[in-house]
Backbone and ligand atoms as CSV (ligand in chain L), in Angstrom:
chain,resi,resn,atom,element,x,y,z
A,1,UNK,N,N,-36.584,9.043,19.338
A,1,UNK,CA,C,-37.277,8.449,18.199
A,1,UNK,C,C,-38.777,8.310,18.477
A,2,UNK,N,N,-39.112,7.856,19.680
A,2,UNK,CA,C,-40.528,7.695,20.022
A,2,UNK,C,C,-41.258,9.028,19.976
A,3,UNK,N,N,-40.627,10.031,20.555
A,3,UNK,CA,C,-41.300,11.331,20.691
A,3,UNK,C,C,-40.986,12.277,19.546
A,4,UNK,N,N,-39.887,11.959,18.825
A,4,UNK,CA,C,-39.484,12.871,17.767
A,4,UNK,C,C,-38.718,14.040,18.345
A,5,UNK,N,N,-38.251,14.895,17.472
A,5,UNK,CA,C,-37.577,16.114,17.911
A,5,UNK,C,C,-38.421,17.254,17.371
A,6,UNK,N,N,-38.975,18.088,18.251
A,6,UNK,CA,C,-39.914,19.132,17.796
A,6,UNK,C,C,-39.319,19.952,16.667
A,7,UNK,N,N,-40.055,20.045,15.588
A,7,UNK,CA,C,-39.620,20.888,14.477
A,7,UNK,C,C,-38.624,20.211,13.547
A,8,UNK,N,N,-38.042,19.062,13.992
A,8,UNK,CA,C,-37.035,18.459,13.121
A,8,UNK,C,C,-37.379,17.035,12.722
A,9,UNK,N,N,-37.703,16.227,13.731
A,9,UNK,CA,C,-38.051,14.851,13.403
A,9,UNK,C,C,-39.438,14.564,13.947
A,10,UNK,N,N,-40.303,14.011,13.125
A,10,UNK,CA,C,-41.672,13.754,13.592
A,10,UNK,C,C,-41.669,12.640,14.625
A,11,UNK,N,N,-42.701,12.636,15.474
A,11,UNK,CA,C,-42.868,11.532,16.410
A,11,UNK,C,C,-43.346,10.326,15.624
A,12,UNK,N,N,-42.750,9.183,15.924
A,12,UNK,CA,C,-43.101,7.997,15.146
A,12,UNK,C,C,-44.045,7.055,15.900
A,13,UNK,N,N,-44.083,7.156,17.227
A,13,UNK,CA,C,-44.876,6.167,17.952
A,13,UNK,C,C,-46.370,6.451,17.841
A,14,UNK,N,N,-47.163,5.384,17.910
A,14,UNK,CA,C,-48.620,5.522,17.799
A,14,UNK,C,C,-49.169,6.408,18.908
A,15,UNK,N,N,-48.569,6.257,20.130
A,15,UNK,CA,C,-49.054,7.079,21.250
A,15,UNK,C,C,-48.878,8.558,20.956
A,16,UNK,N,N,-47.831,8.900,20.194
A,16,UNK,CA,C,-47.565,10.304,19.914
A,16,UNK,C,C,-48.164,10.723,18.571
A,17,UNK,N,N,-49.011,9.874,17.977
A,17,UNK,CA,C,-49.650,10.231,16.711
A,17,UNK,C,C,-48.888,9.747,15.490
A,18,UNK,N,N,-47.824,8.971,15.745
A,18,UNK,CA,C,-47.032,8.451,14.628
A,18,UNK,C,C,-47.596,7.148,14.106
A,19,UNK,N,N,-46.795,6.452,13.289
A,19,UNK,CA,C,-47.298,5.266,12.600
A,19,UNK,C,C,-46.706,3.966,13.145
A,20,UNK,N,N,-45.787,4.022,14.083
A,20,UNK,CA,C,-45.122,2.800,14.524
A,20,UNK,C,C,-45.522,2.416,15.949
A,21,UNK,N,N,-45.643,1.115,16.218
A,21,UNK,CA,C,-45.885,0.650,17.585
A,21,UNK,C,C,-44.556,0.662,18.329
A,22,UNK,N,N,-44.613,0.661,19.654
A,22,UNK,CA,C,-43.394,0.622,20.452
A,22,UNK,C,C,-42.530,-0.571,20.074
A,23,UNK,N,N,-43.194,-1.677,19.774
A,23,UNK,CA,C,-42.497,-2.893,19.374
A,23,UNK,C,C,-41.672,-2.663,18.103
A,24,UNK,N,N,-42.291,-2.032,17.144
A,24,UNK,CA,C,-41.591,-1.780,15.878
A,24,UNK,C,C,-40.418,-0.835,16.092
A,25,UNK,N,N,-40.635,0.161,16.952
A,25,UNK,CA,C,-39.552,1.119,17.208
A,25,UNK,C,C,-38.350,0.412,17.815
A,26,UNK,N,N,-38.645,-0.505,18.788
A,26,UNK,CA,C,-37.526,-1.242,19.394
A,26,UNK,C,C,-36.751,-2.026,18.340
A,27,UNK,N,N,-37.486,-2.613,17.391
A,27,UNK,CA,C,-36.815,-3.347,16.316
A,27,UNK,C,C,-35.893,-2.455,15.518
A,28,UNK,N,N,-36.391,-1.286,15.192
A,28,UNK,CA,C,-35.585,-0.369,14.381
A,28,UNK,C,C,-34.347,0.071,15.167
A,29,UNK,N,N,-34.547,0.371,16.449
A,29,UNK,CA,C,-33.412,0.798,17.268
A,29,UNK,C,C,-32.379,-0.323,17.347
A,30,UNK,N,N,-32.858,-1.557,17.560
A,30,UNK,CA,C,-31.944,-2.701,17.576
A,30,UNK,C,C,-31.170,-2.795,16.273
A,31,UNK,N,N,-31.896,-2.615,15.193
A,31,UNK,CA,C,-31.263,-2.712,13.874
A,31,UNK,C,C,-30.159,-1.663,13.739
A,32,UNK,N,N,-30.472,-0.417,14.147
A,32,UNK,CA,C,-29.477,0.653,14.009
A,32,UNK,C,C,-28.260,0.364,14.898
A,33,UNK,N,N,-28.527,-0.128,16.108
A,33,UNK,CA,C,-27.408,-0.442,17.007
A,33,UNK,C,C,-26.506,-1.514,16.407
A,34,UNK,N,N,-27.127,-2.569,15.862
A,34,UNK,CA,C,-26.326,-3.648,15.270
A,34,UNK,C,C,-25.522,-3.156,14.083
A,35,UNK,N,N,-26.219,-2.393,13.312
A,35,UNK,CA,C,-25.587,-1.872,12.100
A,35,UNK,C,C,-24.390,-1.013,12.502
A,36,UNK,N,N,-24.602,-0.161,13.526
A,36,UNK,CA,C,-23.523,0.665,14.045
A,36,UNK,C,C,-22.325,-0.155,14.493
A,37,UNK,N,N,-22.591,-1.236,15.253
A,37,UNK,CA,C,-21.465,-1.962,15.819
A,37,UNK,C,C,-20.699,-2.725,14.738
A,38,UNK,N,N,-21.414,-3.264,13.721
A,38,UNK,CA,C,-20.645,-3.958,12.686
A,38,UNK,C,C,-19.808,-2.946,11.911
A,39,UNK,N,N,-20.370,-1.767,11.729
A,39,UNK,CA,C,-19.638,-0.730,11.025
A,39,UNK,C,C,-18.381,-0.359,11.808
A,40,UNK,N,N,-18.559,-0.201,13.125
A,40,UNK,CA,C,-17.430,0.129,13.986
A,40,UNK,C,C,-16.361,-0.949,13.936
A,41,UNK,N,N,-16.830,-2.210,14.005
A,41,UNK,CA,C,-15.865,-3.309,13.961
A,41,UNK,C,C,-15.070,-3.280,12.672
A,42,UNK,N,N,-15.776,-2.974,11.604
A,42,UNK,CA,C,-15.108,-2.951,10.320
A,42,UNK,C,C,-14.057,-1.840,10.296
A,43,UNK,N,N,-14.428,-0.682,10.841
A,43,UNK,CA,C,-13.479,0.438,10.889
A,43,UNK,C,C,-12.271,0.078,11.737
A,44,UNK,N,N,-12.547,-0.605,12.867
A,44,UNK,CA,C,-11.439,-1.007,13.737
A,44,UNK,C,C,-10.507,-1.981,13.026
A,45,UNK,N,N,-11.120,-2.918,12.295
A,45,UNK,CA,C,-10.298,-3.872,11.553
A,45,UNK,C,C,-9.441,-3.152,10.525
A,46,UNK,N,N,-10.057,-2.197,9.859
A,46,UNK,CA,C,-9.320,-1.449,8.853
A,46,UNK,C,C,-8.151,-0.705,9.471
A,47,UNK,N,N,-8.415,-0.055,10.603
A,47,UNK,CA,C,-7.366,0.710,11.281
A,47,UNK,C,C,-6.235,-0.211,11.708
A,48,UNK,N,N,-6.603,-1.397,12.237
A,48,UNK,CA,C,-5.584,-2.352,12.672
A,48,UNK,C,C,-4.777,-2.825,11.466
A,49,UNK,N,N,-5.470,-3.019,10.346
A,49,UNK,CA,C,-4.808,-3.515,9.141
A,49,UNK,C,C,-3.730,-2.575,8.654
A,50,UNK,N,N,-3.994,-1.273,8.714
A,50,UNK,CA,C,-3.019,-0.342,8.179
A,50,UNK,C,C,-1.828,-0.172,9.115
A,51,UNK,N,N,-2.014,-0.485,10.411
A,51,UNK,CA,C,-0.897,-0.280,11.325
A,51,UNK,C,C,0.041,-1.487,11.369
A,52,UNK,N,N,-0.422,-2.634,10.829
A,52,UNK,CA,C,0.480,-3.779,10.776
A,52,UNK,C,C,1.304,-3.694,9.499
A,53,UNK,N,N,2.604,-3.971,9.578
A,53,UNK,CA,C,3.450,-3.849,8.397
A,53,UNK,C,C,3.090,-4.894,7.341
A,54,UNK,N,N,3.182,-4.551,6.078
A,54,UNK,CA,C,2.840,-5.518,5.034
A,54,UNK,C,C,3.793,-6.708,5.081
A,55,UNK,N,N,3.287,-7.923,4.950
A,55,UNK,CA,C,4.114,-9.126,5.080
A,55,UNK,C,C,4.887,-9.416,3.804
A,56,UNK,N,N,5.806,-8.563,3.444
A,56,UNK,CA,C,6.615,-8.799,2.253
A,56,UNK,C,C,8.080,-8.586,2.611
A,57,UNK,N,N,8.945,-8.876,1.661
A,57,UNK,CA,C,10.370,-8.679,1.892
A,57,UNK,C,C,10.805,-7.286,1.445
A,58,UNK,N,N,9.857,-6.549,0.840
A,58,UNK,CA,C,10.171,-5.186,0.415
A,58,UNK,C,C,10.411,-4.331,1.661
A,59,UNK,N,N,11.513,-3.590,1.712
A,59,UNK,CA,C,11.772,-2.787,2.907
A,59,UNK,C,C,10.724,-1.694,3.041
A,60,UNK,N,N,10.428,-1.241,4.259
A,60,UNK,CA,C,9.473,-0.148,4.440
A,60,UNK,C,C,9.956,1.099,3.719
A,61,UNK,N,N,9.032,1.975,3.317
A,61,UNK,CA,C,9.374,3.128,2.484
A,61,UNK,C,C,10.540,3.948,3.004
A,62,UNK,N,N,10.621,4.158,4.313
A,62,UNK,CA,C,11.702,4.990,4.841
A,62,UNK,C,C,13.066,4.362,4.589
A,63,UNK,N,N,13.111,3.050,4.800
A,63,UNK,CA,C,14.373,2.340,4.565
A,63,UNK,C,C,14.758,2.376,3.103
A,64,UNK,N,N,13.765,2.143,2.255
A,64,UNK,CA,C,14.008,2.153,0.808
A,64,UNK,C,C,14.495,3.534,0.389
A,65,UNK,N,N,13.891,4.579,0.951
A,65,UNK,CA,C,14.279,5.934,0.587
A,65,UNK,C,C,15.710,6.227,1.040
A,66,UNK,N,N,16.081,5.732,2.236
A,66,UNK,CA,C,17.440,5.942,2.735
A,66,UNK,C,C,18.436,5.199,1.854
A,67,UNK,N,N,18.082,3.950,1.494
A,67,UNK,CA,C,18.940,3.178,0.603
A,67,UNK,C,C,19.034,3.876,-0.745
A,68,UNK,N,N,17.915,4.436,-1.184
A,68,UNK,CA,C,17.881,5.139,-2.464
A,68,UNK,C,C,18.797,6.351,-2.467
A,69,UNK,N,N,18.830,7.050,-1.348
A,69,UNK,CA,C,19.692,8.232,-1.247
A,69,UNK,C,C,21.164,7.819,-1.366
A,70,UNK,N,N,21.508,6.700,-0.708
A,70,UNK,CA,C,22.881,6.194,-0.770
A,70,UNK,C,C,23.219,5.765,-2.201
A,71,UNK,N,N,22.270,5.080,-2.841
A,71,UNK,CA,C,22.498,4.630,-4.218
A,71,UNK,C,C,22.613,5.823,-5.167
A,72,UNK,N,N,21.839,6.837,-4.899
A,72,UNK,CA,C,21.850,8.039,-5.730
A,72,UNK,C,C,23.262,8.614,-5.779
A,73,UNK,N,N,23.956,8.555,-4.623
A,73,UNK,CA,C,25.343,9.018,-4.570
A,73,UNK,C,C,26.261,7.985,-5.205
A,74,UNK,N,N,26.077,6.702,-4.845
A,74,UNK,CA,C,26.976,5.642,-5.298
A,74,UNK,C,C,26.955,5.472,-6.818
A,75,UNK,N,N,25.797,5.654,-7.426
A,75,UNK,CA,C,25.673,5.437,-8.868
A,75,UNK,C,C,26.038,6.674,-9.685
A,76,UNK,N,N,26.348,7.747,-8.993
A,76,UNK,CA,C,26.807,8.937,-9.705
A,76,UNK,C,C,25.707,9.933,-10.033
A,77,UNK,N,N,24.457,9.626,-9.721
A,77,UNK,CA,C,23.361,10.568,-10.006
A,77,UNK,C,C,23.606,11.878,-9.269
A,78,UNK,N,N,24.088,11.745,-8.017
A,78,UNK,CA,C,24.271,12.919,-7.165
A,78,UNK,C,C,25.304,13.874,-7.753
A,79,UNK,N,N,26.266,13.321,-8.511
A,79,UNK,CA,C,27.315,14.165,-9.086
A,79,UNK,C,C,26.701,15.237,-9.985
A,80,UNK,N,N,25.643,14.908,-10.683
A,80,UNK,CA,C,24.988,15.886,-11.554
A,80,UNK,C,C,23.753,16.507,-10.904
A,81,UNK,N,N,22.972,15.682,-10.208
A,81,UNK,CA,C,21.687,16.174,-9.693
A,81,UNK,C,C,21.779,16.706,-8.264
A,82,UNK,N,N,22.944,16.537,-7.594
A,82,UNK,CA,C,23.079,16.981,-6.202
A,82,UNK,C,C,22.726,15.859,-5.245
A,83,UNK,N,N,23.341,15.868,-4.062
A,83,UNK,CA,C,23.184,14.777,-3.098
A,83,UNK,C,C,21.729,14.584,-2.694
A,84,UNK,N,N,20.962,15.665,-2.641
A,84,UNK,CA,C,19.557,15.544,-2.251
A,84,UNK,C,C,18.640,15.644,-3.458
A,85,UNK,N,N,19.207,15.420,-4.665
A,85,UNK,CA,C,18.455,15.541,-5.915
A,85,UNK,C,C,17.833,16.941,-6.043
A,86,UNK,N,N,18.536,17.916,-5.435
A,86,UNK,CA,C,17.995,19.279,-5.426
A,86,UNK,C,C,18.342,20.044,-6.707
A,87,UNK,N,N,19.166,19.391,-7.572
A,87,UNK,CA,C,19.547,20.041,-8.813
A,87,UNK,C,C,20.847,20.818,-8.657
A,88,UNK,N,N,21.633,20.881,-9.738
A,88,UNK,CA,C,22.882,21.655,-9.750
A,88,UNK,C,C,22.900,22.395,-11.074
A,89,UNK,N,N,24.016,23.057,-11.371
A,89,UNK,CA,C,24.055,23.714,-12.678
A,89,UNK,C,C,24.285,22.706,-13.810
A,90,UNK,N,N,24.548,21.447,-13.444
A,90,UNK,CA,C,24.708,20.407,-14.463
A,90,UNK,C,C,23.386,19.749,-14.827
A,91,UNK,N,N,22.493,19.611,-13.824
A,91,UNK,CA,C,21.263,18.849,-14.054
A,91,UNK,C,C,20.135,19.378,-13.180
A,92,UNK,N,N,18.892,19.213,-13.654
A,92,UNK,CA,C,17.739,19.766,-12.918
A,92,UNK,C,C,17.441,19.013,-11.625
A,93,UNK,N,N,16.661,19.642,-10.749
A,93,UNK,CA,C,16.174,18.990,-9.530
A,93,UNK,C,C,15.205,17.879,-9.927
A,94,UNK,N,N,15.216,16.805,-9.151
A,94,UNK,CA,C,14.282,15.707,-9.408
A,94,UNK,C,C,13.206,15.732,-8.343
A,95,UNK,N,N,12.191,16.526,-8.609
A,95,UNK,CA,C,11.165,16.702,-7.595
A,95,UNK,C,C,10.002,15.759,-7.837
A,96,UNK,N,N,9.815,14.827,-6.895
A,96,UNK,CA,C,8.636,13.976,-6.918
A,96,UNK,C,C,8.390,13.253,-8.226
A,97,UNK,N,N,9.464,12.793,-8.877
A,97,UNK,CA,C,9.250,11.997,-10.080
A,97,UNK,C,C,8.728,10.624,-9.715
A,98,UNK,N,N,7.750,10.149,-10.459
A,98,UNK,CA,C,7.228,8.801,-10.213
A,98,UNK,C,C,8.278,7.787,-10.661
A,99,UNK,N,N,8.114,6.567,-10.176
A,99,UNK,CA,C,9.070,5.518,-10.499
A,99,UNK,C,C,9.156,5.286,-12.012
A,100,UNK,N,N,8.008,5.334,-12.694
A,100,UNK,CA,C,8.031,5.032,-14.122
A,100,UNK,C,C,8.745,6.138,-14.915
A,101,UNK,N,N,8.539,7.406,-14.537
A,101,UNK,CA,C,9.244,8.502,-15.222
A,101,UNK,C,C,10.737,8.351,-15.013
A,102,UNK,N,N,11.100,8.081,-13.773
A,102,UNK,CA,C,12.501,7.943,-13.430
A,102,UNK,C,C,13.155,6.799,-14.202
A,103,UNK,N,N,12.475,5.660,-14.242
A,103,UNK,CA,C,12.983,4.485,-14.970
A,103,UNK,C,C,13.263,4.851,-16.424
A,104,UNK,N,N,12.293,5.542,-17.033
A,104,UNK,CA,C,12.385,5.880,-18.444
A,104,UNK,C,C,13.608,6.762,-18.681
A,105,UNK,N,N,13.773,7.786,-17.832
A,105,UNK,CA,C,14.899,8.696,-17.982
A,105,UNK,C,C,16.214,7.980,-17.792
A,106,UNK,N,N,16.299,7.159,-16.774
A,106,UNK,CA,C,17.575,6.523,-16.446
A,106,UNK,C,C,17.953,5.500,-17.521
A,107,UNK,N,N,16.970,4.761,-18.041
A,107,UNK,CA,C,17.278,3.758,-19.071
A,107,UNK,C,C,17.575,4.383,-20.433
A,108,UNK,N,N,16.866,5.475,-20.735
A,108,UNK,CA,C,16.985,6.045,-22.080
A,108,UNK,C,C,17.900,7.261,-22.138
A,109,UNK,N,N,18.069,7.944,-21.022
A,109,UNK,CA,C,18.862,9.165,-21.036
A,109,UNK,C,C,18.162,10.240,-21.857
A,110,UNK,N,N,18.902,11.256,-22.243
A,110,UNK,CA,C,18.287,12.327,-23.048
A,110,UNK,C,C,18.826,13.663,-22.594
A,111,UNK,N,N,19.088,14.579,-23.531
A,111,UNK,CA,C,19.711,15.846,-23.185
A,111,UNK,C,C,21.099,15.566,-22.621
A,112,UNK,N,N,21.422,16.122,-21.492
A,112,UNK,CA,C,22.726,15.873,-20.877
A,112,UNK,C,C,22.721,14.657,-19.973
A,113,UNK,N,N,21.637,13.922,-19.975
A,113,UNK,CA,C,21.462,12.800,-19.062
A,113,UNK,C,C,21.914,11.506,-19.712
A,114,UNK,N,N,22.966,10.875,-19.160
A,114,UNK,CA,C,23.458,9.634,-19.768
A,114,UNK,C,C,22.519,8.464,-19.449
A,115,UNK,N,N,22.338,7.523,-20.398
A,115,UNK,CA,C,21.530,6.341,-20.081
A,115,UNK,C,C,22.312,5.377,-19.186
A,116,UNK,N,N,21.610,4.677,-18.304
A,116,UNK,CA,C,22.233,3.672,-17.433
A,116,UNK,C,C,21.668,2.306,-17.790
A,117,UNK,N,N,22.548,1.338,-18.069
A,117,UNK,CA,C,22.064,-0.009,-18.392
A,117,UNK,C,C,21.679,-0.724,-17.102
A,118,UNK,N,N,21.014,-1.857,-17.269
A,118,UNK,CA,C,20.561,-2.634,-16.118
A,118,UNK,C,C,21.759,-3.186,-15.336
A,119,UNK,N,N,22.929,-3.319,-16.000
A,119,UNK,CA,C,24.139,-3.767,-15.304
A,119,UNK,C,C,24.716,-2.658,-14.418
A,120,UNK,N,N,24.497,-1.435,-14.815
A,120,UNK,CA,C,25.006,-0.314,-14.019
A,120,UNK,C,C,24.107,-0.021,-12.825
A,121,UNK,N,N,22.792,-0.003,-13.088
A,121,UNK,CA,C,21.809,0.238,-12.032
A,121,UNK,C,C,20.675,-0.763,-12.238
A,122,UNK,N,N,20.472,-1.665,-11.298
A,122,UNK,CA,C,19.416,-2.675,-11.452
A,122,UNK,C,C,18.041,-2.044,-11.233
A,123,UNK,N,N,17.006,-2.753,-11.690
A,123,UNK,CA,C,15.639,-2.257,-11.485
A,123,UNK,C,C,15.338,-2.075,-9.998
A,124,UNK,N,N,15.874,-3.008,-9.197
A,124,UNK,CA,C,15.623,-2.931,-7.754
A,124,UNK,C,C,16.279,-1.675,-7.169
A,125,UNK,N,N,17.496,-1.402,-7.624
A,125,UNK,CA,C,18.181,-0.198,-7.153
A,125,UNK,C,C,17.439,1.061,-7.595
A,126,UNK,N,N,16.958,1.023,-8.839
A,126,UNK,CA,C,16.203,2.166,-9.358
A,126,UNK,C,C,14.936,2.401,-8.570
A,127,UNK,N,N,14.301,1.295,-8.180
A,127,UNK,CA,C,13.076,1.416,-7.415
A,127,UNK,C,C,13.345,2.105,-6.071
A,128,UNK,N,N,14.501,1.800,-5.469
A,128,UNK,CA,C,14.875,2.469,-4.213
A,128,UNK,C,C,15.182,3.941,-4.456
A,129,UNK,N,N,15.896,4.202,-5.556
A,129,UNK,CA,C,16.179,5.598,-5.899
A,129,UNK,C,C,14.863,6.346,-6.099
A,130,UNK,N,N,13.899,5.660,-6.727
A,130,UNK,CA,C,12.586,6.287,-6.961
A,130,UNK,C,C,11.903,6.616,-5.636
A,131,UNK,N,N,12.011,5.723,-4.643
A,131,UNK,CA,C,11.325,6.047,-3.382
A,131,UNK,C,C,12.019,7.206,-2.669
A,132,UNK,N,N,13.319,7.325,-2.895
A,132,UNK,CA,C,14.025,8.494,-2.345
A,132,UNK,C,C,13.541,9.770,-3.029
A,133,UNK,N,N,13.494,9.744,-4.364
A,133,UNK,CA,C,13.084,10.940,-5.107
A,133,UNK,C,C,11.620,11.289,-4.820
A,134,UNK,N,N,10.766,10.260,-4.752
A,134,UNK,CA,C,9.338,10.491,-4.510
A,134,UNK,C,C,9.081,11.105,-3.142
A,135,UNK,N,N,9.934,10.776,-2.166
A,135,UNK,CA,C,9.657,11.221,-0.794
A,135,UNK,C,C,10.396,12.492,-0.404
A,136,UNK,N,N,11.032,13.126,-1.365
A,136,UNK,CA,C,11.733,14.355,-1.007
A,136,UNK,C,C,10.732,15.466,-0.721
L,1,HEC,C1,C,26.300,13.428,-16.280
L,1,HEC,C2,C,25.313,14.066,-15.443
L,1,HEC,C3,C,24.110,13.223,-15.016
L,1,HEC,C4,C,24.105,12.044,-14.319
L,1,HEC,C5,C,25.289,11.222,-13.842
L,1,HEC,C6,C,22.701,11.709,-14.115
L,1,HEC,N1,N,21.921,12.664,-14.683
L,1,HEC,FE1,FE,19.867,12.661,-14.651
L,1,HEC,N2,N,19.889,14.293,-15.887
L,1,HEC,C7,C,21.016,15.011,-16.279
L,1,HEC,C8,C,20.612,16.140,-17.104
L,1,HEC,C9,C,21.542,17.180,-17.723
L,1,HEC,C10,C,19.207,16.065,-17.216
L,1,HEC,C11,C,18.263,17.009,-17.989
L,1,HEC,C12,C,18.041,16.432,-19.362
L,1,HEC,C13,C,17.058,17.252,-20.163
L,1,HEC,O1,O,16.117,17.798,-19.582
L,1,HEC,O2,O,17.253,17.319,-21.371
L,1,HEC,C14,C,18.778,14.915,-16.421
L,1,HEC,C15,C,17.477,14.523,-16.267
L,1,HEC,C16,C,17.067,13.538,-15.382
L,1,HEC,C17,C,15.680,13.229,-15.107
L,1,HEC,C18,C,14.466,13.946,-15.693
L,1,HEC,C19,C,14.272,15.225,-14.937
L,1,HEC,C20,C,13.116,16.066,-15.403
L,1,HEC,O3,O,12.503,16.715,-14.528
L,1,HEC,O4,O,12.807,16.104,-16.594
L,1,HEC,C21,C,15.687,12.225,-14.201
L,1,HEC,C22,C,14.455,11.566,-13.573
L,1,HEC,C23,C,17.068,11.903,-13.908
L,1,HEC,N3,N,17.871,12.714,-14.646
L,1,HEC,C24,C,17.482,10.934,-13.009
L,1,HEC,C25,C,18.796,10.526,-12.835
L,1,HEC,C26,C,19.208,9.405,-12.024
L,1,HEC,C27,C,18.271,8.553,-11.172
L,1,HEC,C28,C,20.549,9.288,-12.153
L,1,HEC,C29,C,21.444,8.212,-11.568
L,1,HEC,C30,C,21.105,6.824,-11.928
L,1,HEC,C31,C,20.979,10.363,-13.036
L,1,HEC,N4,N,19.892,11.093,-13.432
L,1,HEC,C32,C,22.282,10.597,-13.389
L,1,HEC,C33,C,22.305,14.718,-15.935
L,1,HEC,C34,C,22.729,13.595,-15.251
């Protein structure tokens, strides 16, 4: 910073023909160092935050997806859509359907798809089925 980088960054210090005193340069360097470290700390906090499991009773996605796969068979979806929701000659594959699309189809039915009431498949069960379908 004091001397600059020939051809790329001008020299900033007064001794080298620049506009800043050594004192000012030290201030700027201190500022950049501090700024760097708070930024780093923030990144570290963020990284730590994502690796800690969310403090809820909702099962982690993998568990929900496994439960969803079991429910998919238990509720009869698999009979038409296939055990892995890969589709059969009775019903299409369910590739990456969002939870809301899935909810709408299951509650309303349509075409060859029978509607399921909340007594047959609860919203919670559907949500697990959705995480299974979403993660295929
Ligand atoms: C009796 C057979 C049958 C059963 C049981 C069944 N489905 Fe379906 N499903 C179908 C058929 C046939 C379609 C295609 C309807 C159409 O496109 O007109 C369909 C369509 C769908 C769609 C929309 C697919 C798309 O890409 O448009 C979703 C989502 C779906 N079913 C989810 C489920 C879930 C979840 C279950 C279990 C709760 C289930 N289905 C049970 C036959 C079935």
